[in-house]
N, C-alpha and C positions, 0 to 999 in steps of 0.2 A: 578693233572690230570684236564685238561680243560673240562668243561661241555659245550656242544654245545646247548645253549638255543634255543628253537624253533624247534629243530630237532625232528621229530616224534620218539616216543619211540618204536613203533612196526608197522608192517604192519596191517592196519585196518582190524578188524574182524578175526585176527589170533593170534597165540602165537609166531610168528616169531619176535624176538626182534631185534632192531636196535641199542640201546644204553645200557650201563650198568649203574647202580646206583652209584657204588663206586669202587675205585681201589681195585684190588685183593691183599689181605695182603700177599699172598704167592709168589707174583711176577707177572710181566706182562705176559699175554699170547702172545707169539710171533705170528706175521702174517706169514702165510705160504700159498703158492699157492695150492689151492684144485682143483682137476680135476673135470670138469663138464661133465659128461657122457650124451649121448643122451637119456638114459632111466630114467633121473631124473623125479621126480613127477612134475606135472603141478604147484602145490602149491609152490614147491621149486623155480621153474623158475619165478613165480609171485613175490616171496619174493626178488629174485635177482633184478628183474626189478623195484620193488617198492623201494628197498634200493638205487639203482643207481639213480632213479628219485629224491629221497630225497636228495642225495648227489649233484646232478646237480642243483636242485632248491636252495639248501642252499649255495653251494660254487661255482658253475659254473666251469669255467676252471682255477680257481685260486688255488694255493697250500693251503692245510688245515692241521691242526694238528690232529693226530689220536684221542687224548683226550678220551672221553667216548664212542666212537663208538665201537660196538661189534666186537671183533676180529674174531669170527666165521663167522659172516656175511661178514665182510671185506675180509676174506680169500677166499670166493667164487669168488670175483672180483679181488683180488690182483694178480699182475703180468700180467694182461690183460687190463681190463678197468680202474683199479686203480693201479698206479705205484708210486714208490718212487720219491719224489721231491727234494731229497738231496743226496749227496754222501760224506761221507759214510752214509749208511742207517742202522739204528738199528731197526730190526723188533720187538724187545721186549722193546719198549719205548712208553710211552703215549705221548711224545713230538715229535715223528717222524712226518715228513712232507710227505704228500701224495698229489697226483694230479690225476684228471681224464684224461685218455688218450682219448681225444675226438674222434679221428679217430677209435680207437678200439671199443669204446662204441657205435658209430653209426653203426658199422658193427654188433655187437652182440645184441644190443637193439635199433633198428631203431625207435621203437615206443616211446622211452624215449627221445632220443636226435635227433632232426631233422636237 
């Protein structure tokens, strides 16, 4: 599992984690698209925006390996702002390649990607 050095571990001042420390010994948690409903807490929306901002700062519009990025946090963006960069895509692989869909990210998080 690739560890993304320099990537923030969590949203500052919160317990919303962005990375995991080690690979899951029981298997890789697969990425799944989670629905974001309008009544989500403001803190959850800030965590999504903070995570996308960290992804944008770290990788830009280039493909990146999932590595030690938290599956739960990625799943909130997966299928919309973060999409597979390879075909076939294995959602249960630490080596899976992802990429930011810049157009979708600008619509959902205009404050992050200008």
